[in-house]
N, C-alpha and C positions, 0 to 999 in steps of 0.2 A: 408650512412652517412645524418644526419639530419640537415636541416640548420635553422639557427634562424627566416629567412623571413617566413618559411613554418608554424612555431611555433607561430609567431606574426599571420599571417594571419588567422589560425583557431582561436585562442584565440579572436582575433578580431569580428569575422564572431560571434562565439557563443555570445559574449555579446549582441550585436545588436540583434539577434535572442531571445534570453531571453528577452528584452525589447519588443520587438512585440509579444510575445504570449499571449494569456489571461492568466490572474490571475496572480501571484506575480513568477516569476524564476530567478534564481541566475545561474550565470555560475562560473564553477573551472576548471581551464585548469590543465592537469594531463602530465608535460614535460616527455622526453623521460628518465630523470634518477630516474623517480617514478616507478622503474619496478615492487616492488609488488603491487603497489596501481593499475597499469594498468591490471599487471595479476589478480589480483580479480575482478576487473571491466569485463575484458573478458569474465571469467566466467560467468559473471549475465547479459550478452547481451541476450535479450530476442527475440531471429530470429532463425530461420531454413531455410531462404531464400539468399535474397541480402546482406545483410550483415556478414551473417555467411559462406557464399561462401567467400566474401571477406578476411575475418579474415584468414581463412583457407590458404590462399595464403600468408598475409601478415598480419603476428602477429602485435598487438598494439603497434607501436612506440612513440604515442601520443594520447590524446583525450580531449575532453571538457565534462563537464557533467553539465547538465541543471539539477536545482533541484527544486521542489516547495516544499513549508512548510507543505504538508500532505504526504511527501515523496516518490513522483511519482518524478522518474529519467528519462531523456533522455540521450542520448550519442552521440557525433557527432565526425564523424571519417574521417581521408583522405578517398577520392577515389583513386582508384590505376587503371584508366583507361586514355584516351585521352581527357576526358572532365574535365572542370572547377567545382568546386563544392564540396561538400561532402557528406558523407551518414550519418543518424541520424537513431537510432533505440532503442526504448524501454528498460529500465533496469528492473530487476527484481528484488524486495526488498528482502533483506537478514532478513529484521526483519519478514516474513514470513515464516512459516514452507514448505517445498519442497511438502510435502504431498497436499498443499492447489492448488498447479499448475496442480494437475492432472486434465484432460479433459478439460482444459482452453487453447482454442488454442494461438498459440504466435503472438502477434501484431505486424508482420514482419515490418523492417523499409523500408524506401524509400531513394532514392538521391534526391539532391537538387543541384538546380543551383547554379549560383555564385552571388546572390542575397539575402540577408538574409530577406528584405521587403516579397518581393514574396513568400520566402520559406516559413517565418511566415505562411503566409495563406494556404499554401500545408499543413504545419505540424498540423496547427488547425483542418483543415475539413477533414484532413485523418489520419496521424497517431496517433494524440493526441485522436482523438475521439475513435478509436478501442484500444488504451491502456487503455484509461479511463473504458472503456466496461471490456476489459478482469482483470486489476487490480479490478475493483467492485467484479468479481464473485471469485478471488482470496481469496479477503477479506472475502466473503461471505463464501466461503469452509474452513476459518482459523477460521471460527466461530463454527464448529462443529455442526451445527444445530441450534444454538442459534438466536433466533429471533432479528434480529437488530432493536435498539431504534432508535426513534427519538428525531429531540431537544426538544420537548415537552410532550415525554414519554419515561421512561425506563423500559424496558422488562425485567423481571427477570425470569430465565428458570431453573426449578432445574434438576440437574446432576445425573446420577447412583451410585455417590460416595455419595448422600448427601447432597453435596454444592450447592450454589447458582451463578447462572454464567451470567453475561451482558455483553453487550458490549455498553456501553453509548456514545450518542453524544452530545461533547460539554463539556467545562472544569467544567464548574458548576456542572452539576451532576456526573461528574468524583469525584468533592473535596468533594461531600456529600456521596459518596460511601466511600472511603479512611477514611473519618472519621468515618467511622462505620463498619471498620474491612474487607473490600471487599480489597484485595491483586491483582494487574495489573500482567498478566502475560507479559515480556517486547517483546516477540516474537508475538502473536498475539494481543496483545492490550487488551485482555479479563479481566474481574474484577472477581474474584471469592470469594465467603465468605463460609470459611469452614464450614462443618458440622458435625467436631468432638465435640463441645460440643452444641448441641442441643437447649439448653437455650439461650445461647450467639447470636448463630444465629437467633432464633425467636425474641428476643430482638432488634439486629439490622435491621431487615426488618420490625419491628413494627416501630421503630425510623426512618427510613430512608423517609416514606411515608408523613408525616407530614413537614419534611424538602423539600422535595423534591416539595412538596404542595407549599409550602411558595415563591417558585421560577419559579411557573407556570407550573411545571412538572409534570405530573401523571405518575403511577406506573400501569403494569400490571404483573400479576404473571401466568408465563406458567406452566403447569402441565403435565408432563407425563404421559400417562396410567400406571395403577398402582403405582403410588407415591402421598401420601396423604401430604397435605402443613401443617404445624402448624395454628392453627386457630388463632393465633395472628400475622400470616402475613398480610401485607395490599394485600385485596381481590378484584380481579378485574377478568372480565372476559377474558379467556386467548385467545391470538391471535391465528389465525390459523399458524401453523408451516411453517417457509418456506424450502428448498429444499437444496444437496450438489455435482486427477489428478496424474497421475505419476507426479513425478518432470519434471519440464519444462527441456527440453535438450538445455543447453544454448551453445552458440558458445564458441569457444575456439582460 
């Protein structure tokens, strides 16, 4: 039997905690009635230690999800021991493919005392630091060898199928790419320009250079061995390629 006071306590704690974490976080409470949402959330909790052990004995009856604008999420759940406070864990993003989690260690969750202000310091210095590091690795894996871009440079990478792919950093660069026939993959966030029509592809590559340059954004074309780029494409010294988990085993 779940009581209203317990739900109010969790929701209030999560609201305060969200306001004390660095950057901007919002909190959403999932009550016992939200059975489908709780089941889906439990499957994405990125933990193989403290929180996983607790959930194996006490399935989620409620939770509070803390979300950051970039898609990062933390989940706050009840403790089932003699101590006050809660457990908090990272959430694996459903927007990233399972394969991207291979080889990335779980940023296991932690126990929090019954003081959201002190807990915010611990989350920031411990769990959040590990989560951001793990999430960066997963996002890099999702790029599939595509060199990440920077705010002032878009890196374009030839693909084996003849398309060109890139992972822009910022809405301005993304808008230029979309205006020139790049299509975003909703799961990985990667933008691709088809190579089915090589003339259209070359024209698009030729046109995005000046458009990005007008925004103060440079371009670099990464040419894998054995692939020759069209002469009309924006030329630049290719950056050094960056390097690449079975899907994360998520607590249930």
